[in-house]
C-alpha positions, 0 to 999 in steps of 0.5 A: 148507704147500701140498705141491702147490706147488714150493719157491721158486726151483724150476720144472717144464719143461712139454712145450713148454718142455722141447722147446725146452730140449732143442733149445737144449742140443743145438745148443750141445752140437753146437758144443762137440763140433765144436770138439773138446770132450768131454762130462763129467758130475760128481756132484750131491754134493761135499764142501763144502770143494771149493767154499769152499776159499780163498774160491772161493765163499761158504758161504752160497750152498751147500745143505749136507748131512751124510754118514753119517760126519759129513762136510759135503757140498754140492749142486753149486754150480759146474761150473767148480770140479768140472771143475778137481777132475776135471782135477787128479785124473784128467787132464793136458795140454790138455783141452777139456770141456763139461757140461750139468747143473743147479746149485744156489744157496741163497737165503733170500729168497723174493722174489728172481727168481733160481732156486735150481736152474738149468740150465747148459751150459758149456765149459772149456779147461784146460792151457796155451793163452794168449791163443789159448785165450781167443779160441777160447772166446769165438768158441765162445760166439758160435757157441753162441748163434748155433746156439741161434737167437739173433742180436742179442746181445753178448759184453762183455769185460773184465779183472779186472786193470784193476780190481785195478791201480786198487784196488792203486794206490788203496791199498785194503786187500786184505781189502776189495778183494772188497767193492769188486769186488762193488759195481762188478760190480753197478754199484752206484755209490751203494754205491761212493761209500759205500765210499769214504766209509769208506775213505781213497782219494784224489780221483784214484783215486776218479775212476778207480774211479767211471769203471768203469761208463762204460768200455764200447764199442769199442776207443776205450774202451781209450785213455780207460781208459789215461788213468785209470791208472798201474799196470803191472797195469792197463796190462798188462790193457788190452794183453791186452784190446786184443789179444783184441778185435783178434783177434775183429774180424779174425775177422769177429766184431766185431759180436758183441763189445764192451768193458766194463771195469765187468765184474769178476765176482762169482766170486772165482776169475777172474784175467784176461779176463772176459766175459758174453753179454747181449741186450735183454729179459733182465735178467741175462747169458745166459752168464758166463765168464773166465780162472781160472788159480789155481783148480786151484792150490787143489787142489794143481796149477797150470794155465791155464784159461778157460771159460764157462757158458750159463744155459739158462733165460735163453737160453730167455727171450731166444729166446721173446721173439724168436719162436724157439720151437716147439711140442713135436711132436704125434702124426702117427697115433692108433689104437684097439684093439678085438677084434684079434690083438695080434701084428698090432697090434704088427707094424703099430705097429712099422712105423708108429713107424719114421717117425711119432709114434703115440699110442693112444686108449683108447676107441671109433671116435668118441673116436678121430676126435674126438681126431684132429680136436681135435689136428690128427692126419692119420691114424687107425688102427682095429684090429678084427676082425683087421684094421688100417684106416687113415683119412686125415684133414685133419690141420688144426686142433689144440689140442695 
């Protein structure tokens, strides 16, 4: 084992990456705060059962640890579930919360391109809010991506009720619906065909279910989808989805939203509207979210809820691909200290650091000037013989 290499699925953020990460997270957090959402923080460790109860998450996706008393713990795997725990145990009424943290997914295949530790910034609206809450959250998702610097993206919106209505209409056993949902969500239509070969599904319903990946676009998609279903559950889902998209269009956000009934979500806890943010050049969604009205039920209390989380690394990939990328700020001033009064050095640096980024060079005058030239630093200060001498430089060039 090479101990200086990272385990697969983990990564460092170098200075420029970390700078752009902080900038994007700060821009998104400012949007959340402007909507009245308050920041919360949850622990890295939770009880294993919190994430797996009633099938909320499969246990094989969790990093597991054993506590001193033998209890089974897990690294944080899902911020939404943690927010629900916080709400059920400590809050009531309508609550708007956001978080910025890393989550962890146990992956055993070192060949995967996915990360086992990934940064997220997410927002959750809990409490009775209805369709207006969905519109608020999706509007906020649009504003968050815009604030981060992304312009060419879409928020694709679907509804799990449409798929579930079709599946129930087709007579697919309840214990196999999750299996079919996972295949549809991955748009694995060969897998869906093989699923049908093993299930007793009529040709009519096969056609409806196989059409799901093609049901995307504008409001006209809803008419075609309605012609493929008869169940009240599916039709009610289409009605809710149509009203939501109409609100977004009337708000002037139509260019950022589209319909995709092939989104049924890999998360088992979503119960209604689901959505994801996509853009060209990034192989996975930038953000994922939806309604999860039954998640708190598993913790002993019912409430409506809707939210989403942005995958920060994917967002950074999209921004960098589009040239929305800055270098970490470099120092404005470099200095060296010879035989000089420490009190003078301290007073001078306190004054300079109020308006500048100041870095010390450990060496003599020639090293100082060479460093400034190489890094494009505009001023050099030499502390020697109880004086501070400032030298103005061109400030051009630099390899930092």
